[in-house]
N, C-alpha and C positions, 0 to 999 in steps of 0.2 A: 447571580452571574450566568451569562450564557455565551457559549462559544459558537461562532457562526462560520460556516464554510459555504461560500458561494461559487457557482460554476458558470453557467451561461445565462444570458438574459436576452432572449430573442425578442424581436419587436413585432412579429406577426401575431395576429389575433389567436390563432390556434395554439401557438407556443405559449401564450399567456394564459391558456386554460389550464390551471394548475390542479394537481392532485396531491393532497396532503396525507401523511400517515403520522398519527400521534401515538407515541408509546407512553402509556400512563394516562390514558384518556379519562379515567375515572377519578383522578386526583384533582386538586383545586385548580392548578394551572391547566391541566389537560382539558377539563370541562370548559374553562373559559376560552381556550384556544378553539375548541370545537364549536362553541356557540358563536364566536366572532367570525369564524370562517363560513359558517352555514347560515346564520340568521341576520347578520348586519348587511346593509346595502353595499358596503365596501367589499363584500365577499363575492361580488358577481363574477370575478375571474376564477373562482374556485369551483370546479365542476364536480369534485368528489372529495370526500374525507373518509379515511379509514381510521377507526379508533381501536387501539390495541390495549387490552388489559387482561389480567389472569381471570378475573371474575367480573361478570356484569352486575353493576349496582344500579337499580332503577333510578332514573334521574328525570324528574319532570321538566327540568330546564332544557333538556334535549328531546324535543318531541319526535314523533315518527317522521323524520325528514327523508325524502326520497334519495338524496345524494350522500347520506351518512350510512356507513357500513361498519358495524361493530364486529370485531373478531376477538373471541376469547382464545387466548394463547398463553401457554406456560413457556416463557422465554428461556427457562432453564433446561428445557427439553429440546435438544437439537433436531430430533426427528419431527416432533410436533411443529416446531418453528419453521422448519424447511417445508413441511406439507402445507402450512397455512399462509406463508408469506412469499414463497418462491413464485407464485402465480400472479403477484401484484406487479404487473409489467408497467403500469401507467403512472407510478409514483414519481412526482417531481420534487417534493419537499418532505423532508424528514424532521420531526420534532421529537427529541428525546427528553421527556420530562418525568422520567420514572427512576426509581432506584430500589434496590432490595434492602429491606430493613431487618432481615433476620439476624444480622450481627451488628455489634457496635461500629460506629462510623470509622474510627481510626484503627482498624485491625486488618491483618493480612486476609482474613476470611472475607471481610467486606470488599476488599479489592478484587479478590478472586471471583466471588459470586456476581458482582456487578459487571466485571469484565466478561464473564461467561454469558450473561444475558445479552449484552450488546454484541458480542462476537457472533452468537447464534443468529441474532436478528440481521446484522449486516451481511453475514455470509449467505443468508437465505435471500436477502432482498437485492443487494447490489449487483450480482451478475445479471439480473433480468431487468433492472430499472435503468434502461438505456437513456431516459430523458431526465435523469436526476439533475437538479439545479442547485439545491441548497440543503444543508444539514444544520440544525440547531441543537446544541447540547446544553442543557441547563445544569449548572452547578450551584454553589452557594457561597456564602461569606467565608466558610471554613476553607475555601480555596486559598485564602490569604493568611490564615493564622490557625494554629492548633489550639484547641480548647483543653488539651491535656498538658499538665505542668511538665517541668518546672516553669514558673513565670518569673519574669524580671520585675520585681516590685519597684525598682528604682525608676521605671519608665511610666509609672501610673499617671504622672502629671503631663505626659506628652500626648498631644492630640494631633492626628493627621488622618487624611483620607487615603484609603487604599485605591490605587489606580490599576488599570487593566494590565499594565506592564510590570506590576509588582512581582518580584521573584518568588518562586515556589519555596515553601518552607522545607527545611532540610530533613527534619527528623520524623520518624514514625511512618505510618501508612495513610495515604489519602487516596480514596478510590476516584476522586475527581481527576487526579493526574493520570490514573490508570485508564480512565475512559478517554481523556484527551489524547493520550499517546496511541491508544487503539484506533481512535477515529482518524488520526493523522496517518497511521500506518495503512488503514484500509482505503482511505480516499486519495492519499498522495503517493502511494507506492506503486502498485502493480500496473494499473492501466497506463500511467504516464511512462513507466519503464518500457511498456510495450509499444506505445504510439509515438514517443518522442526520442530524439537523440539524447540518450541518457548516460552512456558510457563510451569509452574508447576501446578499440581492439588493438592488440599488439602481437603481430605475427612473429613467431620465434625466429624466422629468417631475418626479419628487419632488426630485431634486437641483437642478434649475433653480428650482423654487418655493422650496426652502430657501435658495438663494443670495439670492433676492429678499427673503424673510422676514428673513434675517440682516442684509441691507443696509438694511432699512426698519423693519419692525414691531418687530424685536428691539433696535434700536439704543438706544432710550430706556431700556428696562429695564436693559440692560447698563451704560449710562452711570450710572444711579442706583446699581446694585449695586456698581460699581467706585469709588464716591465721587467721581464727576466726572472720573475719569481714563480714559485710553484705553490699555489694555494689550494689545489683541488677544485674540481668542477662537478656540478650536478647536471644531468640531462634527462629530460622526459623522452621516453621512447614509445611513440604511438604511431599507428598506421597512417593517420592524417586525413582520412575521409570519414565523415559522419554517416551514421546508419540508424535505422530503427528495426527492432525485431519484427514488427508487423509486416514490413516489406521483405524481410529476409526469410522468415520461416516457411512460407509457401515454396520457395525455391529450394531450401534445404530439405523440406519434406519430399519434393519431387525427386531430388537426388537420392534420397533414401528409399523411395518407392512407397511413401505413405501419404495419405491425404491430410492436409492441415486445414481445419475449419477457419472461416473468416474471423470468428470471435474466439480467441484463444485464452482470454483472461478468465481464469477460474480462481476466485479469491481464496478458497480453502484448500487448494491443491498444493502439496509439498512433494518435491522430488524425493527427498530423503525418506519420507514415509511411504510413498508409492513404490519406490524401488526396493525397499527393504522386504517387500512381499513378493518380489519377482525373481528371487535367486534361482528357483527351480525352472522358471521359464527361460532364463538366460542360459542355464546349463543345457537345456534342450536345444537352444539355438546354436550354441557352441558345438555340440555333437553333430547336429544336422548339417552344419556348414564347414566342418573340419577346421574350426578356428583354434587359435592358441588358447589354452586353458586359463581363463581369468575369472575372478569372482565379480559379482555385480558391484560390490563396494569399491573395487579397484578399477572398475571401468571408467568411472568419472567421480568427481568430487560433488556429490549430490547436495550436500549442505551449502556449498559455495553457489550452486545454481539457484537454490532457494533464495539466497541473499542477493544474487545477481538480478533476478527478476522482481525483487521487492525493495530495491535500493531506495531509501527515503530521500535521497538528494542526488543531484547530478554529479558524476565523476568524469569530468572532461579535462584532459591535459592539453597544454599549449605546446606547439612545435616551434614557436617563434625562435627560440635560441638555436636549436640545431639547424633550422632552415637558414638563419642568418650566417651561421658558420660554415654552411656549404654542404650539409648532409641532405641529399635530395630524394632518397629512396622512400616510396610510399606504397601502401597496399590498400586495396578495398577489402574491408573485413569479410564481406560475403565471399570474395575470391579466396581469401585465406582459409575460411572454413571449408569451402569445397575442395581446396587443395589438400587439407589435412584429413578430410574424409577419405580421399583417394589413397593417401599414405597409410591410414589405418587399415584400409581394405587390402593394400599390398602386403602389409605385415600380418594379415590374417587376424586382426583384432576385432573387426566387425564384418558382417556379411556384405 
């Protein structure tokens, strides 16, 4: 079984000049992939192939081909992986056909070590592979069924084919699922959260006014709509204008007097981890600027920010109901953030 993730498919000739990286190139499937990309006539659109494995095994089926580059790399070492893979800026296609065999398949240790390998590889590769188009993850038939008991002997006579939409097995550990989830997190989280309208903003002023509106001005209309009965109502409370972090952060950075680079997506960066090491820095800032004494952990909800910029799906609320009932107040989220920065400055919470 193979999980495929596709991105762009440009039509110009240069865009179709693909660069592959094969993790597990010395395995059976890895070798065949490399041969087919390099040696067959259909591979004319492949201008380079990187082969990744821990140890080089001499292989006469892969001759000294000018566009083939073997890289010996221990993917369990984050430092070695970062050093050897972060410079591969031209990769367009990733083929993951490897796995760690140190532990039995259906164990927690197997999940952890395979996840570590892929995490190190993707964290090193993705931030710099700006032209990435496609990722293939190879799994196996044990994706569908556990080979560890207990087995239902009453079903021995039943025969059917497992299809791609077959649900995951519920019990035990399966590193295939761990790798699938990691891949989805790495590829569908951070960059889309940065470049697309992914969440709503809710200004505290708007929420407060909507409370009052629902408690007073809206009551009579709802009473008539419900035929004189009171059943309770739910209302979304959102600013009403879409935004992307990509367009907002440079303006926020300018407001705070800091430079924001054009490429802000750093796959392995976590606010909760980075800020945990900055308590003494924040204490110095508080002293130098005469701010209210606050600790770094109380300054913001850093774990929430980690989730905010890695949300695996869009969280966009509809204003249709409140708009229909007459609540017209809206805010641009950028203006909301700039306003509350000024408020925090006035209260001596930030410089």
